[in-house]
C-alpha positions in Angstrom: 19.4 -78.7 -36.7 17.4 -78.2 -33.3 14.5 -76.5 -33.2 16.1 -73.8 -30.8 19.2 -73.2 -33.3 16.2 -72.9 -36.2 14.5 -70.5 -34.2 17.6 -68.3 -33.6 18.6 -68.3 -37.2 15.0 -67.0 -38.1 15.2 -64.6 -35.8 18.8 -63.3 -36.9 18.1 -63.3 -40.5 14.6 -61.1 -39.6 16.8 -58.5 -37.6 19.1 -58.3 -40.4 16.3 -57.9 -43.0 14.2 -55.3 -40.9 17.3 -53.0 -40.2 18.2 -53.1 -43.9 14.5 -52.2 -44.4 14.6 -49.4 -41.8 18.0 -48.1 -43.6 16.0 -47.9 -46.8 13.7 -46.0 -45.4 16.0 -43.5 -43.7 17.7 -42.9 -47.0 14.3 -42.6 -48.5 13.3 -39.9 -46.1 16.7 -37.7 -46.7 16.3 -38.1 -50.5 12.8 -37.3 -50.7 13.1 -34.3 -48.2 15.9 -33.0 -50.7 18.6 -33.5 -48.4 16.3 -32.6 -45.4 15.7 -29.2 -46.6 12.0 -29.9 -46.4 12.1 -31.9 -43.1 10.7 -30.4 -40.1 12.8 -30.8 -37.0 10.0 -30.9 -34.9 8.6 -33.9 -36.2 11.7 -36.0 -35.5 9.8 -38.1 -32.8 7.1 -39.1 -35.1 9.9 -39.9 -37.9 11.6 -42.1 -35.5 8.4 -43.9 -34.4 7.8 -44.7 -38.3 11.3 -46.0 -38.5 10.8 -48.1 -35.4 7.4 -49.3 -36.7 9.1 -50.3 -40.1 11.7 -52.4 -38.2 8.9 -54.1 -35.8 6.6 -54.7 -39.0 9.3 -56.3 -41.0 10.9 -58.3 -38.1 7.6 -59.7 -37.0 6.4 -60.4 -40.5 9.4 -62.2 -41.4 9.3 -64.3 -38.1 5.5 -65.1 -38.6 5.7 -66.2 -42.3 8.6 -68.6 -41.2 6.5 -70.8 -39.1 5.3 -73.7 -41.4 1.7 -73.0 -41.7 2.2 -69.4 -42.6 5.0 -70.4 -44.8 3.4 -72.7 -46.9 0.2 -70.5 -47.0 1.9 -67.4 -48.1 3.8 -69.2 -50.8 0.7 -70.6 -52.4 -0.8 -67.3 -51.9 2.1 -65.4 -53.6 2.4 -68.0 -56.4 -1.3 -67.5 -57.2 -1.1 -63.9 -57.3 2.2 -64.0 -60.0 0.5 -66.8 -62.0 0.3 -65.7 -65.7 -2.4 -69.0 -66.0 -4.5 -67.6 -63.2 -4.3 -64.0 -64.6 -5.3 -65.3 -68.0 -8.1 -67.4 -66.6 -9.7 -64.5 -64.4 -8.1 -61.4 -64.9 -10.5 -59.1 -62.6 -10.1 -61.8 -59.6 -7.0 -60.1 -58.1 -8.6 -56.6 -58.1 -12.1 -57.9 -56.9 -10.6 -59.9 -54.0 -8.4 -56.9 -53.1 -11.5 -54.7 -53.0 -13.6 -57.3 -51.2 -10.9 -58.2 -48.2 -8.9 -55.4 -48.2 -11.0 -52.2 -49.0 -14.7 -53.2 -48.2 -14.1 -56.0 -46.0 -17.4 -57.7 -47.1 -16.6 -60.9 -44.9 -17.6 -58.6 -41.5 -20.6 -57.6 -43.1 -21.8 -61.2 -43.0 -21.2 -61.0 -39.0 -23.1 -57.6 -38.4 -23.8 -54.6 -40.4 -23.1 -52.5 -37.4 -19.9 -53.8 -37.0 -18.8 -53.5 -40.5 -19.9 -49.9 -40.7 -17.7 -49.2 -37.4 -14.9 -51.0 -38.9 -14.9 -49.4 -42.4 -15.1 -46.1 -40.6 -12.0 -46.9 -38.4 -10.3 -48.0 -41.4 -10.7 -45.6 -43.9 -10.1 -43.2 -41.1 -6.9 -44.5 -40.1 -5.6 -45.0 -43.7 -6.5 -41.4 -44.7 -4.4 -40.4 -41.5 -1.6 -42.4 -42.7 -1.6 -40.9 -46.2 -1.3 -37.7 -44.9 0.8 -37.9 -42.0 3.5 -40.2 -42.8 4.8 -38.3 -45.9 4.6 -34.9 -44.4 6.3 -36.3 -41.4 9.2 -37.7 -43.9 8.9 -34.0 -45.6 7.9 -35.7 -48.8 4.9 -33.3 -49.1 5.3 -29.6 -48.4 2.7 -26.6 -48.8 4.0 -23.3 -49.5 2.3 -19.9 -50.4 2.1 -18.9 -54.2 2.3 -15.4 -53.5 3.0 -13.0 -50.7 -0.4 -11.8 -50.7 -3.8 -13.9 -51.1 -4.8 -17.3 -50.0 -3.1 -19.3 -52.7 -1.0 -22.4 -51.7 0.8 -24.9 -53.7 1.4 -28.6 -52.8 4.9 -30.0 -53.7 5.8 -33.7 -53.5 9.5 -34.4 -53.3 10.2 -30.6 -54.4 8.0 -30.7 -57.4 4.9 -28.9 -57.7 1.7 -30.9 -57.9 -1.2 -28.7 -57.7 -2.2 -25.4 -56.8 -5.2 -24.4 -54.6 -6.7 -21.6 -52.6 -7.1 -22.1 -49.0 -10.4 -20.4 -48.9 -12.0 -22.8 -51.0 -13.7 -26.2 -50.0 -10.8 -28.3 -51.6 -8.6 -26.0 -49.6 -10.7 -26.8 -46.4 -10.4 -30.3 -46.9 -6.7 -30.5 -47.6 -5.9 -28.7 -44.2 -8.6 -30.5 -42.2 -8.1 -34.1 -43.7 -6.8 -35.1 -40.4 -9.8 -33.6 -38.7 -12.1 -35.6 -40.9 -10.0 -38.8 -40.4 -10.2 -38.1 -36.6 -14.3 -38.1 -36.9 -14.3 -41.3 -38.5 -12.2 -43.1 -36.3 -13.9 -41.9 -33.3 -17.2 -43.2 -34.7 -15.8 -46.7 -35.1 -13.8 -46.7 -31.9 -16.9 -45.8 -30.1 -19.0 -48.5 -31.4 -16.3 -51.1 -30.5 -15.8 -49.7 -27.0 -19.5 -49.7 -26.5 -19.7 -53.3 -27.8 -16.9 -54.4 -25.5 -18.6 -53.1 -22.5 -22.3 -54.5 -23.2 -21.6 -57.4 -25.7 -21.5 -60.7 -23.5 -19.8 -62.4 -26.6 -17.1 -59.5 -26.8 -16.6 -59.2 -23.1 -16.1 -63.1 -22.2 -12.6 -63.5 -23.6 -11.3 -59.9 -23.9 -7.8 -58.6 -22.6 -7.2 -55.0 -21.7 -3.9 -54.7 -23.3 -5.0 -56.5 -26.4 -8.3 -55.5 -26.7 -9.1 -52.3 -25.1 -5.6 -50.6 -25.4 -5.5 -50.1 -29.0 -9.1 -48.6 -29.2 -8.0 -46.3 -26.2 -4.7 -45.3 -28.3 -6.9 -44.5 -31.2 -9.2 -42.6 -29.4 -6.7 -40.6 -27.8 -4.8 -39.7 -31.0 -8.2 -38.7 -32.7 -9.4 -36.7 -29.6 -6.2 -35.0 -29.0 -5.8 -34.0 -32.7 -9.3 -32.3 -32.9 -8.8 -30.5 -29.9 -5.5 -29.0 -31.5 -7.6 -27.7 -34.1 -10.2 -26.6 -31.5 -7.5 -24.7 -29.7 -6.0 -23.2 -32.8 -9.4 -21.8 -34.1 -11.8 -21.3 -30.6 -9.0 -20.5 -28.1 -6.3 -18.5 -30.1 -3.7 -21.2 -29.1 -4.6 -21.6 -25.6 -3.1 -25.0 -24.4 -1.8 -26.0 -27.9 1.8 -27.0 -26.8 0.4 -29.3 -24.0 -2.1 -31.1 -26.5 0.5 -31.2 -29.0 2.9 -33.2 -26.5 0.0 -35.4 -25.5 -0.9 -36.1 -29.2 2.9 -36.7 -29.8 3.2 -39.0 -27.2 -0.2 -41.0 -28.1 1.1 -41.2 -31.7 4.6 -42.6 -30.9 3.1 -45.1 -28.4 0.7 -46.2 -30.9 3.3 -46.9 -33.7 5.7 -48.4 -31.6 2.9 -50.7 -30.4 1.4 -51.7 -33.8 3.7 -54.5 -34.8 3.4 -56.3 -31.4 0.1 -56.1 -30.7 -3.7 -56.6 -32.0 -2.9 -54.1 -34.8 -0.4 -56.6 -36.5 -3.5 -58.1 -38.1 -3.5 -55.0 -40.4 -0.3 -56.0 -41.9 -1.4 -59.5 -42.0 -4.6 -59.2 -44.0 -3.1 -58.8 -47.4 -1.8 -62.4 -47.3 -5.3 -63.3 -46.8 -6.1 -62.0 -50.4 -3.6 -64.5 -51.9 -5.2 -67.4 -50.2 -8.5 -66.2 -51.3 -7.2 -66.2 -54.7 -5.7 -69.4 -54.1 -9.0 -71.0 -53.6 -10.8 -68.8 -56.0 -8.0 -70.4 -58.7 -8.7 -74.0 -57.5 -12.3 -73.6 -57.9 -12.1 -71.9 -61.5 -9.6 -74.4 -62.6 -11.6 -77.8 -61.4 -14.7 -76.2 -63.1 -13.0 -75.4 -66.1 -12.3 -79.3 -66.3 -15.8 -80.4 -65.7 -16.7 -83.2 -68.2 -13.1 -84.2 -68.7 -10.5 -85.6 -66.7 -8.4 -83.8 -64.3 -4.4 -83.9 -64.2 -4.5 -86.7 -61.7 -6.9 -88.8 -63.9 -10.1 -88.6 -61.6 -13.0 -87.1 -63.0 -13.9 -83.7 -62.4 -17.7 -84.4 -62.2 -17.9 -84.3 -58.4 -16.7 -80.8 -58.6 -13.8 -78.3 -57.1 -14.5 -79.2 -53.6 -12.9 -81.9 -51.5 -15.6 -84.3 -49.9 -15.5 -85.5 -46.4 -14.6 -89.2 -46.5 -17.2 -89.9 -44.0 -20.4 -88.0 -44.8 -19.4 -86.8 -48.3 -20.0 -83.1 -47.6 -17.7 -80.8 -49.2 -15.0 -79.4 -47.1 -12.9 -77.2 -49.2 -11.1 -77.1 -52.4 -8.7 -79.9 -52.9 -5.7 -78.2 -53.3 -6.5 -76.1 -49.8 -7.1 -79.8 -48.0 -3.7 -81.1 -49.5 -2.1 -77.7 -48.6 -3.4 -78.1 -45.0 -2.2 -81.9 -45.0 1.2 -80.8 -46.0 1.5 -78.0 -43.3 0.5 -80.9 -40.5 3.3 -82.8 -41.8 5.6 -80.1 -41.7 4.7 -79.6 -38.2 5.3 -83.6 -37.6 1.7 -84.1 -36.6 0.8 -87.7 -37.5 -2.7 -87.3 -38.0 -3.0 -85.1 -41.2 -5.6 -87.6 -42.6 -7.8 -85.9 -40.2 -7.9 -82.7 -42.5 -10.0 -85.0 -45.0 -13.1 -84.9 -42.3 -15.4 -82.2 -41.9 -15.8 -80.8 -38.4 -19.0 -82.5 -37.6 -17.6 -86.1 -38.5 -14.6 -85.2 -36.4 -16.6 -84.6 -33.5 -18.5 -88.1 -34.1 -15.1 -90.0 -34.4 -13.8 -88.2 -31.4 -17.1 -89.2 -29.4 -17.2 -92.8 -30.7 -13.2 -93.2 -29.8 -14.1 -91.8 -26.3 -17.2 -94.1 -25.8 -15.1 -97.1 -27.0 -11.7 -96.5 -25.1 -12.4 -94.6 -22.0 -16.1 -94.8 -20.8 -16.7 -98.4 -21.5 -13.3 -99.3 -19.7 -15.0 -98.4 -16.0 
């Protein structure tokens, strides 16, 4: 099978799977809103955008993991996540890595504490907004008055009462202003990154408007117009509310449609990193458990779980990870997979020596 034919086959399967997943979401919306009885027709544009978002994310994700490198890493990570042996050896490893790489993203803190704080503000702000907006848009959450008079309200999920609260209480205020709190967090994070992309030379060197600036501007527009809707309702008695609602809706729909095909797609890719980190962790703990004995391959594990560079002996990465990289290079028909067994410094030295011997000395 030619490369073009294989690519067409992958895209076709991705389209079919993404369409099926989108159809499942539509059915879930109908059932979760009790046959559309709890569905607000004014939110149809948002709902259509979420269905398209589901299609786009599923399509691009399936195409992404069909590439040799991503497919091999995805299978290794997924196999490690569902490995009973790894769970018995380190039952808390998966929750800890999910919290580290998905929740608190500690790897960003090693680069800059300010960037970490800004990223956390954006992350948790967006997560809060999605957790509130999507179920409300689909008609899964409803808020109804518990009586004809008084501030009591009931929150229902799929038609079932979950809790009751007073709209005049602090909890009630937080429930009805959750999106405003999310907007404040997002504006803080976006403001920092916009400032950085206009001031930091390292950030401005390779940035592109459509890839780097546009996502931030979209989030800023959503957040600002969302806060202005609340401002219009409370301070202006609804003045300009309809115009702001249209602008807010357009910005949200655009962002949801753009997400699968822009920089925001890394949000969907990030969970796969948990599997790869767990794959590395299991290789380290597995090799450490055999120290003093013999590994399955028969070689002593006293040298440690990391694979040493063939030239200088410095550790590169875990041995399974290096072998996985070599396998990916062979899948891509790259006939120099043995270079994966050299550290970056030795690769530069060897390339420089080859250039000196075969190119410069020829003049």
